[in-house]
Backbone bond lengths (Angstrom), bond angles and torsions (degrees), N, CA, C in turn:
res aa  C-N    CA-C-N  psi(-1)  N-CA   C-N-CA  omega(-1)  CA-C   N-CA-C  phi
1 M - - - 1.444 - - 1.584 108.50 -
2 M 1.290 117.55 150.87 1.481 121.77 -175.04 1.528 109.51 -92.17
3 T 1.316 114.33 -72.74 1.462 119.00 -171.97 1.560 106.16 -139.56
4 E 1.288 116.96 -173.96 1.458 120.37 176.37 1.526 110.15 -60.67
5 R 1.328 117.55 -34.71 1.446 121.11 178.55 1.521 106.64 -113.97
6 N 1.338 113.51 128.63 1.442 118.44 -175.93 1.525 114.99 -117.63
7 I 1.301 117.68 165.54 1.469 120.44 163.51 1.505 108.03 -70.06
8 E 1.358 112.93 130.07 1.460 120.67 -169.35 1.486 115.80 -104.06
9 F 1.376 115.86 -19.60 1.468 118.06 177.48 1.509 110.45 -154.43
10 A 1.353 114.75 161.69 1.455 119.55 179.22 1.553 107.49 -146.01
11 I 1.371 113.70 139.62 1.400 120.70 166.11 1.536 107.75 -87.54
12 I 1.289 116.20 112.90 1.509 121.27 -168.74 1.522 113.67 -103.05
13 G 1.278 119.33 -5.12 1.438 120.13 -176.69 1.546 113.36 176.02
14 A 1.306 112.51 172.78 1.452 127.11 -9.98 1.484 109.82 -108.05
15 A 1.313 116.36 160.93 1.465 119.28 179.18 1.549 111.71 -61.83
16 K 1.354 115.72 141.91 1.442 122.97 -177.34 1.561 112.78 54.60
17 S 1.387 113.78 41.37 1.451 119.29 -179.37 1.475 115.26 -137.99
18 A 1.334 116.37 30.26 1.490 123.32 178.09 1.497 111.88 78.30
19 S 1.319 119.71 16.62 1.462 120.97 174.04 1.494 111.04 -65.79
20 T 1.370 119.62 -33.55 1.463 121.29 175.80 1.526 110.58 -65.44
21 W 1.344 117.46 -40.10 1.473 119.54 176.67 1.543 109.27 -58.29
22 L 1.297 118.15 -46.57 1.516 120.44 -177.13 1.532 106.83 -67.15
23 H 1.291 121.73 -41.86 1.420 125.14 179.13 1.567 109.89 -57.12
24 L 1.360 116.36 -50.30 1.442 119.94 179.94 1.482 113.25 -61.82
25 A 1.342 116.73 -41.12 1.440 121.92 179.06 1.533 113.11 -64.35
26 L 1.331 115.44 -47.66 1.490 120.31 -178.40 1.524 110.61 -67.07
27 R 1.342 119.22 -31.77 1.451 122.39 -178.85 1.556 109.15 -62.72
28 Q 1.279 118.20 -27.03 1.485 121.74 -177.42 1.577 110.53 -78.44
29 H 1.302 118.19 -15.00 1.452 121.30 -177.03 1.569 108.21 -69.81
30 P 1.350 117.60 130.24 1.464 120.21 -177.00 1.522 113.51 -65.88
31 A 1.331 118.19 -17.97 1.459 122.18 -177.28 1.526 110.84 -97.17
32 I 1.321 117.56 5.08 1.486 121.75 -173.04 1.495 108.63 -125.14
33 Y 1.353 116.47 139.07 1.465 120.94 167.70 1.508 108.97 -121.51
34 M 1.362 117.25 126.73 1.486 121.06 173.14 1.553 104.84 -137.40
35 P 1.352 117.54 139.75 1.442 120.14 174.22 1.530 108.60 -63.20
36 G 1.330 113.70 158.64 1.432 116.91 -179.96 1.515 115.04 -75.39
37 T 1.300 116.12 -18.00 1.471 120.80 -176.75 1.510 108.43 -111.04
38 E 1.329 116.11 166.39 1.451 124.00 178.26 1.591 110.04 -70.01
39 S 1.280 116.37 149.08 1.445 122.84 -179.17 1.560 108.01 -112.41
40 A 1.325 114.47 97.03 1.479 118.91 -173.36 1.537 115.76 -90.27
41 F 1.318 115.34 13.54 1.495 121.71 -174.14 1.573 111.63 -50.40
42 F 1.294 116.00 -43.29 1.474 115.83 -169.99 1.565 112.05 -85.09
43 E 1.324 116.32 -7.00 1.483 119.13 175.20 1.567 112.02 -112.60
44 D 1.319 113.92 1.30 1.483 118.56 -177.29 1.564 109.51 -56.98
45 P 1.327 117.78 125.89 1.448 119.43 177.21 1.534 112.07 -62.89
46 F 1.306 116.78 -17.12 1.521 123.13 176.67 1.533 110.25 -106.97
47 Y 1.315 116.34 26.52 1.444 121.94 -179.23 1.523 111.15 -52.97
48 D 1.338 115.19 129.42 1.441 123.51 177.87 1.481 109.56 -121.57
49 P 1.354 120.77 106.87 1.465 119.15 -175.09 1.556 114.55 -65.73
50 K 1.285 117.24 -11.06 1.477 121.24 179.31 1.529 111.93 -92.13
51 D 1.341 116.73 -16.26 1.463 122.18 -179.48 1.523 111.90 -102.75
52 L 1.317 115.98 89.02 1.492 119.75 -177.08 1.519 110.93 -95.85
53 S 1.299 119.32 14.24 1.459 120.71 -175.93 1.536 113.38 -56.43
54 P 1.366 119.24 -37.90 1.476 117.07 178.68 1.517 112.19 -62.60
55 L 1.337 119.68 -37.16 1.421 122.25 175.98 1.540 112.14 -71.82
56 R 1.269 117.03 -40.54 1.480 117.95 -179.27 1.524 110.61 -66.12
57 T 1.286 118.73 -28.93 1.451 122.12 -179.32 1.574 107.81 -67.68
58 I 1.333 115.57 -42.08 1.474 120.10 176.78 1.524 110.30 -60.24
59 V 1.367 117.02 -45.47 1.447 120.54 -178.61 1.517 110.61 -64.88
60 A 1.293 117.27 -41.78 1.438 120.94 -179.13 1.533 113.57 -63.41
61 E 1.332 117.59 -30.69 1.455 121.41 -177.68 1.485 111.98 -83.26
62 A 1.324 120.68 -13.51 1.433 123.87 -174.16 1.527 111.55 -76.68
63 P 1.342 118.00 133.25 1.432 120.26 175.15 1.524 110.75 -61.38
64 S 1.328 118.42 155.63 1.435 119.91 175.64 1.526 110.76 -68.30
65 N 1.291 116.93 158.55 1.466 121.45 177.92 1.507 112.57 64.36
66 T 1.319 119.19 31.23 1.391 123.92 174.32 1.532 108.99 -129.55
67 Q 1.353 114.54 148.54 1.457 117.13 169.98 1.512 109.45 -82.44
68 I 1.322 115.37 139.61 1.464 119.33 -173.24 1.562 104.44 -103.25
69 G 1.348 114.06 130.36 1.428 120.43 177.27 1.522 113.38 -132.89
70 I 1.297 118.18 160.16 1.435 124.59 177.04 1.532 109.02 -131.12
71 K 1.324 116.16 164.77 1.451 121.29 176.68 1.527 110.66 -138.45
72 C 1.318 112.65 132.32 1.421 119.23 170.39 1.587 108.10 -157.25
73 P 1.316 115.15 100.06 1.570 116.53 -171.04 1.504 114.22 -68.92
74 N 1.331 118.75 -5.08 1.466 119.11 177.22 1.562 112.06 -82.53
75 Y 1.375 116.22 -13.16 1.437 118.70 -170.88 1.591 110.97 -64.10
76 L 1.324 117.43 -35.18 1.456 120.69 -172.70 1.524 111.27 -58.31
77 C 1.283 117.89 -45.54 1.513 121.10 -172.70 1.519 112.78 -109.36
78 S 1.317 117.22 20.16 1.436 122.27 168.87 1.519 108.74 -106.51
79 R 1.296 116.91 109.08 1.453 122.95 -166.69 1.552 112.88 -58.69
80 E 1.338 114.20 -30.39 1.521 116.10 -179.28 1.458 114.91 -71.15
81 C 1.334 120.10 -18.68 1.435 122.00 -172.47 1.532 114.87 -74.13
82 A 1.291 117.86 -36.43 1.428 120.49 -179.06 1.513 113.60 -59.11
83 P 1.333 116.09 -50.84 1.519 115.29 -179.02 1.548 110.51 -69.77
84 R 1.300 119.51 -28.80 1.477 121.30 177.61 1.552 109.72 -66.97
85 L 1.312 114.33 -45.95 1.497 118.46 177.58 1.517 110.01 -59.72
86 A 1.329 116.03 -47.08 1.477 120.58 179.72 1.472 114.68 -59.01
87 H 1.377 115.50 -35.79 1.455 120.39 -179.15 1.507 111.79 -70.07
88 H 1.315 116.83 -44.28 1.507 120.15 -174.90 1.477 111.70 -91.60
89 L 1.332 119.85 -33.07 1.501 123.35 -173.83 1.476 109.76 -131.79
90 P 1.292 121.95 67.38 1.470 123.19 -174.24 1.517 115.69 -63.04
91 E 1.335 116.71 -21.80 1.467 121.79 -178.66 1.519 114.14 -99.20
92 I 1.307 116.73 5.88 1.476 122.13 -176.43 1.496 112.35 -62.04
93 R 1.346 117.73 145.81 1.455 122.70 171.38 1.454 107.20 -104.78
94 M 1.343 117.83 146.23 1.471 121.44 -173.88 1.543 108.23 -130.61
95 I 1.310 113.95 146.90 1.482 124.37 172.78 1.471 111.14 -120.98
96 A 1.269 118.06 130.43 1.461 124.71 170.01 1.533 109.81 -118.74
97 I 1.287 116.27 126.27 1.473 120.83 176.56 1.505 105.07 -114.72
98 L 1.315 116.07 124.64 1.504 121.25 -165.57 1.501 110.25 -119.93
99 R 1.272 115.05 148.67 1.504 124.59 179.63 1.517 108.88 -121.58
100 N 1.337 115.27 151.30 1.434 118.89 174.23 1.556 108.06 -43.16
101 P 1.364 116.02 122.60 1.461 116.98 -171.29 1.533 115.09 -64.03
102 I 1.337 117.55 -24.19 1.427 117.30 175.57 1.535 113.39 -68.07
103 D 1.344 115.10 -47.07 1.457 120.45 178.79 1.531 107.32 -65.34
104 R 1.264 120.88 -36.44 1.451 121.68 179.67 1.498 110.76 -64.39
105 A 1.332 118.29 -43.84 1.474 121.91 -178.62 1.536 110.22 -61.58
106 I 1.357 116.24 -43.71 1.479 117.98 179.91 1.485 110.90 -66.22
107 S 1.325 119.75 -41.60 1.429 122.28 177.79 1.539 111.77 -62.97
108 Q 1.276 116.84 -39.56 1.509 121.87 176.01 1.495 111.66 -63.11
109 Y 1.325 116.54 -40.58 1.474 121.78 179.70 1.510 110.15 -57.36
110 Y 1.337 117.13 -50.49 1.432 121.11 178.90 1.540 114.11 -67.01
111 H 1.309 116.67 -33.44 1.463 120.97 174.95 1.521 110.55 -60.32
112 L 1.329 115.68 -43.94 1.437 119.17 -178.95 1.550 113.61 -67.76
113 I 1.330 114.68 -31.60 1.500 118.41 173.13 1.491 108.81 -65.68
114 R 1.345 116.85 -50.94 1.475 119.26 -177.65 1.542 111.31 -55.06
115 S 1.287 117.89 -38.76 1.451 122.87 -174.04 1.526 111.26 -78.56
116 G 1.389 116.36 -9.15 1.460 117.38 178.61 1.501 113.24 94.91
117 R 1.325 119.35 1.32 1.466 120.07 -176.29 1.530 114.51 -87.07
118 L 1.331 115.47 -16.19 1.495 120.95 176.80 1.505 108.15 -128.72
119 P 1.331 118.93 149.76 1.459 121.35 176.29 1.522 109.43 -70.98
120 V 1.315 115.86 157.86 1.471 120.16 175.46 1.520 108.18 -75.25
121 A 1.345 114.13 114.00 1.459 118.83 -176.74 1.507 105.45 -151.14
122 P 1.382 117.19 150.56 1.469 120.09 177.31 1.580 113.50 -56.07
123 A 1.266 115.72 133.23 1.441 120.05 -178.61 1.515 113.49 -58.46
124 D 1.368 114.39 -42.79 1.458 120.73 -178.73 1.564 109.74 -53.55
125 A 1.282 115.59 -51.21 1.491 121.14 -178.68 1.555 111.21 -62.98
126 A 1.338 116.42 -42.14 1.453 121.49 -179.50 1.526 111.94 -63.13
127 F 1.331 115.63 -45.68 1.495 118.92 178.80 1.501 113.69 -66.79
128 Q 1.307 119.15 -33.52 1.445 122.88 174.56 1.522 109.33 -58.49
129 T 1.318 115.20 -43.11 1.452 122.33 179.54 1.517 110.88 -66.92
130 Y 1.311 117.70 -45.66 1.451 120.37 -179.78 1.548 110.94 -62.67
131 L 1.285 115.86 -41.34 1.457 118.05 -176.63 1.506 113.16 -69.06
132 R 1.365 114.34 -15.81 1.500 118.95 171.23 1.519 112.76 -85.98
133 G 1.325 114.96 2.13 1.431 120.46 177.78 1.510 114.11 83.44
134 E 1.364 115.01 20.56 1.469 120.14 179.20 1.445 110.76 -108.46
135 F 1.385 118.60 121.47 1.478 122.40 -173.00 1.467 108.24 -130.84
136 D 1.339 115.69 116.03 1.462 123.42 176.40 1.498 109.75 -138.84
137 P 1.318 118.16 104.63 1.451 130.06 8.26 1.554 112.23 -76.97
138 P 1.330 119.28 162.45 1.476 121.82 -176.45 1.524 116.14 -59.54
139 F 1.368 116.71 -29.29 1.474 119.58 -177.27 1.520 110.59 -67.97
140 A 1.270 119.94 -12.61 1.465 121.16 -178.55 1.542 110.11 -64.51
141 K 1.296 117.58 -30.25 1.481 120.28 -179.47 1.510 109.77 -63.96
142 K 1.356 116.95 -47.30 1.475 117.42 -178.26 1.529 112.05 -71.44
143 L 1.320 116.82 -48.75 1.416 119.84 -171.89 1.567 113.42 -73.57
144 I 1.318 117.26 -31.50 1.462 118.32 -178.14 1.506 112.33 -93.60
145 L 1.322 117.15 -53.40 1.469 122.37 -173.34 1.519 109.70 -88.65
146 D 1.342 119.27 -56.08 1.437 120.80 -168.13 1.500 114.11 -67.93
147 F 1.300 116.70 -29.67 1.529 119.36 178.63 1.471 112.44 -65.98
148 G 1.365 119.33 -8.04 1.440 122.78 175.07 1.557 112.04 -94.43
149 N 1.308 117.52 -2.73 1.462 120.90 177.63 1.544 109.60 -83.29
150 Y 1.331 116.45 73.31 1.416 120.10 -174.03 1.508 114.06 -68.61
151 G 1.320 115.44 -38.07 1.424 120.68 179.32 1.508 113.39 -61.01
152 A 1.341 115.65 -45.58 1.477 119.99 176.74 1.503 111.55 -62.21
153 G 1.328 115.10 -40.86 1.487 119.40 177.41 1.516 112.60 -61.45
154 L 1.315 117.18 -47.12 1.435 124.85 -179.34 1.499 110.58 -61.81
155 Q 1.299 117.08 -40.35 1.448 123.77 178.71 1.511 111.24 -55.57
156 V 1.328 117.43 -41.42 1.452 122.29 179.09 1.535 108.17 -63.44
157 Y 1.387 117.63 -45.11 1.440 121.41 -178.22 1.501 111.08 -62.38
158 R 1.346 117.97 -35.32 1.450 120.92 179.78 1.502 113.50 -66.62
159 Q 1.310 116.52 -17.51 1.479 120.86 176.67 1.510 110.06 -78.09
160 H 1.318 116.86 -18.36 1.503 119.32 -177.17 1.479 113.10 -118.05
161 F 1.350 120.83 -16.15 1.463 122.85 -177.56 1.500 109.16 -137.73
162 S 1.288 116.82 149.70 1.485 120.86 173.61 1.508 110.62 -71.39
163 A 1.301 116.89 159.46 1.493 122.81 -170.99 1.585 108.29 -64.07
164 D 1.314 118.08 -30.90 1.480 117.15 -179.13 1.509 116.78 -72.80
165 R 1.373 115.65 -4.62 1.484 118.27 177.02 1.501 114.99 -85.67
166 L 1.343 115.04 -6.55 1.491 118.61 -176.25 1.531 113.24 -130.21
167 L 1.277 116.82 121.83 1.451 124.78 177.18 1.504 108.84 -95.07
168 V 1.343 119.20 126.43 1.435 121.90 179.22 1.541 107.81 -114.05
169 L 1.335 112.52 123.62 1.456 120.28 179.09 1.559 107.93 -119.84
170 T 1.336 118.58 159.71 1.417 120.91 -175.99 1.500 113.87 -133.87
171 D 1.331 117.47 165.09 1.416 121.53 174.20 1.536 113.52 -63.82
172 I 1.343 114.10 -25.20 1.467 115.76 178.24 1.514 110.71 -68.31
173 E 1.309 118.78 -42.07 1.456 120.40 173.92 1.546 112.19 -65.67
174 L 1.363 115.50 -39.47 1.386 121.37 -177.40 1.555 113.31 -60.80
175 S 1.305 113.52 -42.13 1.483 120.08 179.05 1.560 112.28 -69.88
176 A 1.353 115.02 -25.65 1.461 118.43 -178.53 1.567 112.15 -82.43
177 D 1.354 114.87 -40.92 1.442 116.91 -176.92 1.533 108.63 -162.40
178 R 1.310 118.25 88.85 1.489 119.83 -176.08 1.535 109.84 -67.80
179 Q 1.269 122.21 -28.08 1.468 120.57 178.96 1.462 108.80 -67.64
180 E 1.332 119.92 -40.33 1.458 120.20 177.25 1.480 114.08 -66.10
181 V 1.349 116.90 -33.46 1.484 119.99 174.60 1.519 108.22 -60.85
182 F 1.321 117.21 -46.71 1.473 121.08 179.20 1.542 109.93 -59.41
183 R 1.286 117.53 -42.54 1.467 121.44 -176.22 1.588 109.08 -66.72
184 R 1.358 113.04 -39.93 1.463 116.21 178.79 1.502 111.30 -61.01
185 A 1.326 115.34 -40.85 1.483 119.17 179.66 1.543 109.53 -64.55
186 C 1.359 119.37 -39.81 1.409 122.61 175.96 1.472 115.02 -60.43
187 R 1.347 113.76 -46.98 1.482 118.46 179.37 1.533 111.67 -63.02
188 F 1.371 114.98 -38.06 1.460 118.01 179.93 1.513 110.29 -64.38
189 L 1.353 117.21 -34.26 1.459 121.30 179.72 1.515 114.92 -81.78
190 G 1.309 115.00 -12.28 1.462 122.99 178.51 1.503 113.93 80.53
191 V 1.365 115.24 27.28 1.488 119.26 175.40 1.526 107.29 -112.14
192 S 1.325 115.12 168.36 1.473 121.52 -173.31 1.551 108.14 -63.38
193 D 1.345 115.20 132.68 1.446 119.61 174.43 1.556 111.56 -94.49
194 D 1.314 116.94 9.73 1.479 121.28 177.23 1.528 108.68 -78.42
195 F 1.358 116.13 -30.40 1.458 117.47 -178.03 1.539 111.51 -70.21
196 M 1.334 114.56 142.32 1.449 118.12 178.10 1.546 106.77 -131.94
197 P 1.326 118.46 130.28 1.384 120.37 -178.05 1.541 114.94 -59.48
198 A 1.319 117.03 159.04 1.483 121.55 -177.07 1.554 107.06 -56.77
199 T 1.303 119.19 -40.41 1.447 122.66 172.96 1.457 109.63 -131.13
200 I 1.290 118.58 132.20 1.458 124.67 -177.76 1.520 107.71 -114.54
201 A 1.346 117.35 -1.74 1.457 118.55 179.78 1.508 111.80 -69.40
202 L 1.339 113.92 145.55 1.443 121.93 174.06 1.473 111.03 -67.29
203 P 1.322 122.80 132.28 1.463 122.08 177.87 1.556 109.73 -62.10
204 R 1.287 115.26 142.44 1.448 120.30 176.90 1.516 111.40 -60.81
205 N 1.366 114.99 132.59 1.469 118.85 175.53 1.487 109.59 -54.60
206 Q 1.334 117.83 118.31 1.477 121.93 -179.81 1.575 108.92 -105.73
207 G 1.346 116.59 24.48 1.407 118.96 175.81 1.491 111.93 -58.08
208 V 1.321 116.36 142.03 1.466 122.10 -176.85 1.534 107.90 -112.25
209 Y 1.307 118.50 125.71 1.435 121.92 -179.55 1.473 114.90 -128.31
210 F 1.315 116.42 -5.49 1.455 122.46 178.57 1.550 109.77 -76.98
211 T 1.317 116.46 115.49 1.470 119.67 -164.31 1.571 114.27 -55.87
212 P 1.342 118.69 -45.69 1.498 117.69 179.46 1.529 112.24 -58.26
213 I 1.352 118.29 -44.42 1.432 123.02 179.47 1.495 111.49 -67.31
214 L 1.360 115.41 -41.63 1.442 120.16 179.48 1.497 113.28 -59.70
215 S 1.399 114.16 -38.68 1.467 119.08 177.23 1.491 110.85 -66.04
216 A 1.305 117.20 -43.16 1.518 121.09 179.38 1.501 111.42 -61.73
217 I 1.278 119.23 -46.02 1.497 122.37 177.01 1.525 110.06 -60.73
218 Q 1.336 115.77 -40.77 1.450 116.96 -179.65 1.539 111.44 -62.39
219 R 1.322 117.19 -42.18 1.441 121.05 -179.70 1.529 110.06 -64.09
220 L 1.339 118.34 -43.36 1.448 121.16 177.15 1.547 112.65 -59.94
221 N 1.332 115.12 -41.52 1.479 118.26 -178.16 1.508 111.78 -70.77
222 S 1.331 118.08 -28.06 1.420 121.94 177.46 1.502 109.86 -68.37
223 I 1.351 117.78 -23.88 1.488 121.46 176.35 1.521 107.89 -83.44
224 G 1.326 118.57 -35.14 1.443 122.23 -174.97 1.520 116.58 -81.60
225 F 1.346 114.96 -21.08 1.464 120.84 -177.09 1.499 114.19 -132.55
226 T 1.325 117.78 158.16 1.445 122.08 165.75 1.510 107.88 -109.10
227 F 1.301 117.03 151.94 1.497 121.43 -174.92 1.511 111.75 -129.59
228 D 1.353 115.02 136.30 1.469 120.37 175.64 1.538 107.54 -82.20
229 P 1.304 118.79 112.54 1.486 118.66 -175.92 1.546 114.38 -65.42
230 R 1.322 115.86 -17.49 1.475 119.66 -178.18 1.513 110.51 -85.36
231 L 1.315 115.79 -44.18 1.464 119.25 -174.10 1.474 114.35 -101.95
232 G 1.333 118.15 -15.86 1.465 120.68 -175.42 1.502 115.00 76.73
233 T 1.315 119.26 11.39 1.437 124.45 178.90 1.534 109.85 -78.43
234 E 1.319 116.44 152.61 1.471 122.54 178.22 1.515 110.09 -119.87
235 R 1.346 115.10 148.32 1.451 122.15 172.66 1.556 108.30 -131.35
236 I 1.302 113.92 147.64 1.490 118.82 179.87 1.472 109.16 -75.02
237 R 1.354 114.68 132.45 1.492 120.32 176.27 1.570 106.46 -81.44
238 P 1.313 119.74 132.73 1.460 121.14 175.98 1.520 112.20 -72.39
239 G 1.307 117.12 159.14 1.468 118.95 174.41 1.529 112.76 116.12
240 V 1.335 113.43 161.90 1.509 119.40 -177.17 1.523 110.91 -69.51
241 L 1.321 118.50 -47.22 1.425 122.62 -178.24 1.505 111.35 -60.04
242 P 1.304 121.28 -50.44 1.477 120.15 178.95 1.550 111.04 -60.76
243 S 1.344 117.65 -37.44 1.495 119.25 177.82 1.491 111.20 -63.76
244 F 1.343 117.16 -42.38 1.465 120.96 -179.81 1.535 108.88 -65.60
245 A 1.309 119.35 -40.06 1.480 124.18 177.17 1.508 111.98 -59.70
246 R 1.314 116.34 -44.88 1.496 120.36 178.07 1.500 111.43 -61.50
247 R 1.276 116.84 -44.56 1.494 120.66 179.81 1.511 110.53 -66.50
248 L 1.318 119.09 -41.46 1.454 121.80 177.81 1.539 110.80 -63.08
249 A 1.330 115.04 -39.06 1.478 118.05 177.63 1.507 113.96 -60.62
250 I 1.340 115.41 -39.55 1.495 120.71 178.35 1.509 109.71 -67.66
251 M 1.352 117.18 -43.99 1.469 119.85 179.46 1.547 111.84 -63.39
252 T 1.361 115.10 -37.89 1.458 117.53 177.78 1.500 113.30 -68.56
253 S 1.324 115.62 -35.07 1.484 121.12 175.80 1.495 110.40 -63.96
254 R 1.282 118.97 -41.12 1.476 122.81 -179.27 1.517 108.91 -69.13
255 A 1.319 116.63 -39.53 1.486 119.34 178.16 1.491 110.44 -63.70
256 S 1.340 116.76 -34.85 1.468 119.50 -179.28 1.528 109.77 -71.86
257 A 1.324 117.39 -28.42 1.444 118.10 178.29 1.511 109.14 -65.51
258 L 1.325 118.09 -36.56 1.500 121.55 174.48 1.542 110.10 -65.19
259 L 1.317 114.50 -41.45 1.446 117.83 -175.25 1.546 111.32 -62.59
260 R 1.309 115.82 -25.86 1.458 120.30 -179.00 1.562 112.37 -60.04
261 H 1.291 115.07 -22.13 1.499 117.87 177.76 1.499 111.06 -66.65
262 F 1.302 116.86 -22.55 1.462 123.77 -170.60 1.544 112.37 -114.78
263 V 1.313 117.92 -30.85 1.481 122.89 -177.13 1.578 106.31 -113.14
264 H 1.259 116.27 83.02 1.435 120.15 -171.45 1.529 112.00 -77.11
265 D 1.374 119.02 -22.99 1.429 117.42 -176.11 1.552 111.34 -78.86
266 Q 1.314 118.51 7.60 1.449 120.30 175.30 1.510 112.08 -84.00
267 E 1.353 118.60 -3.90 1.454 123.35 179.72 1.547 108.13 -60.84
268 P 1.317 115.70 151.25 1.480 122.64 -177.45 1.533 111.27 -53.47
269 A 1.343 117.35 123.95 1.496 119.76 -177.47 1.511 107.81 -97.04
270 V 1.335 115.20 89.01 1.513 122.46 173.44 1.469 104.67 -117.55
271 S 1.304 116.64 118.97 1.458 119.91 -174.11 1.560 111.10 -73.61
272 A 1.352 116.12 163.01 1.419 121.11 178.05 1.552 110.70 -61.60
273 E 1.298 116.81 -29.70 1.446 118.68 177.80 1.487 109.65 -66.84
274 V 1.248 121.51 -45.08 1.471 123.46 -177.93 1.535 109.36 -69.18
275 R 1.283 116.11 -39.80 1.501 119.87 178.42 1.546 108.68 -62.02
276 A 1.279 116.98 -38.16 1.490 120.69 178.42 1.547 110.08 -66.03
277 K 1.319 115.34 -39.25 1.485 117.02 176.83 1.493 112.28 -67.37
278 L 1.338 115.01 -39.06 1.487 119.39 175.92 1.538 112.15 -63.08
279 L 1.307 116.61 -35.65 1.420 123.10 179.14 1.535 109.37 -63.80
280 E 1.335 116.91 -44.94 1.445 120.78 176.93 1.507 111.02 -65.52
281 H 1.313 117.04 -36.18 1.467 122.47 178.82 1.572 108.87 -59.30
282 Y 1.298 117.82 -43.30 1.458 121.22 -174.36 1.520 113.81 -95.56
283 R 1.306 119.79 -6.11 1.459 119.49 -169.22 1.505 113.58 -60.41
284 S 1.309 118.85 -42.48 1.482 120.98 -176.46 1.543 108.96 -70.76
285 D 1.284 117.44 -32.14 1.462 116.87 179.42 1.531 111.59 -73.57
286 V 1.365 114.66 -33.29 1.480 117.94 177.49 1.581 108.32 -64.61
287 K 1.351 116.08 -39.54 1.436 121.24 179.20 1.555 108.23 -62.85
288 L 1.355 116.27 -44.64 1.504 118.05 179.60 1.532 108.69 -61.94
289 L 1.322 120.21 -40.62 1.447 121.86 177.68 1.512 112.71 -60.24
290 E 1.310 114.95 -40.40 1.497 117.55 177.90 1.486 108.85 -63.52
291 V 1.326 121.54 -43.35 1.463 125.14 -179.32 1.557 109.64 -61.05
292 L 1.327 116.34 -45.94 1.484 120.42 -175.62 1.540 111.84 -70.96
293 T 1.328 119.05 -30.23 1.440 121.91 -174.00 1.547 115.76 -111.57
294 G 1.361 116.98 -17.12 1.445 118.84 -172.13 1.475 115.86 72.89
295 L 1.308 119.00 12.16 1.457 123.15 -179.73 1.486 110.19 -80.66
296 D 1.316 117.53 151.84 1.468 123.36 174.70 1.507 107.11 -98.70
297 L 1.331 115.74 105.96 1.501 121.57 -177.00 1.498 110.88 -109.61
298 Q 1.286 117.77 30.05 1.455 120.37 -177.36 1.519 111.47 -58.47
299 Q 1.355 119.62 -31.08 1.446 120.70 -179.64 1.552 110.27 -64.27
300 W 1.304 116.99 -29.40 1.493 118.80 179.36 1.517 113.75 -74.27
301 T 1.363 117.18 -17.46 1.396 120.91 -175.95 1.528 111.40 -100.76
302 Q 1.368 118.07 11.55 1.431 123.63 175.78 1.511 108.03 -110.43
303 L 1.340 112.51 133.81 1.448 118.79 179.69 1.529 111.33 -70.51
304 H 1.319 116.82 127.22 1.497 119.15 178.71 1.521 107.47 -151.76
305 L 1.327 113.19 159.36 1.444 119.74 178.02 1.521 108.06 -87.28
306 P 1.314 119.44 144.24 1.446 122.22 178.89 1.526 113.39 -62.63
307 V 1.330 116.05 147.83 1.447 121.79 179.79 1.537 106.32 -82.17
308 R 1.318 116.14 138.71 1.457 119.28 178.29 1.567 108.18 -70.70
309 G 1.418 110.90 147.15 1.464 114.07 172.18 1.428 114.87 99.78
């Protein structure tokens, strides 16, 4: 335990799976406090179990009479995070919102290109290479493929927490009724589900796939951030120029989202053949997730083309 007042819940996954949407929605609830940024304490490669100052800062900033939560979507599939959370916050409640792992992997691939951590290359060719077990740089294996192994990640959490400590939501539920997904999260956390955020709409996918714009955003982000070539982690560069580059990268990304209405062939080019191979790659893990949660994930085990937008 940390202090008299602890962090009470965490959004632990998954990356590129609407965890930001849930974070923004829950932050608006008057009975909840969450920092605006992600809290990477439990996945920090320099994690120090004796230095809890990052967590204490979050607690100190929280208004009284609010539940304190954090978000870091990498926690679910990072094996070191479950025991660390259990050690420091044994009573914590966790929420994982999950997306079809194939769509998540493709989205993550383009995110890493935009951030400058991967070269601009066709997704189809890159995934053919990954599925042969070839990863350059090495962190692509974890961030792109392994972060979609939700069943394996959840299995580790079950070794440290009882099943009732973790709520699992999916894109299937989200597409059917996002308001009910939000209400379920509220009920799980023990706060009123009568409250509804000012906006409950999912943010439009601002993924950038048009190569010239993708290259420009990558160059801007390489000015705005530094990257660890071993781990694939990013850190903000200090200074006026890096700050300007980060802002310009965001503006360019949003402009590209508008361009997608007119330049449709910039959508991610992943062939049916590669999607089928990715489906086989994830099939056993999806089955494991069904066993662990009782969810019906048949939609994830059917080959389909991604929906535009």
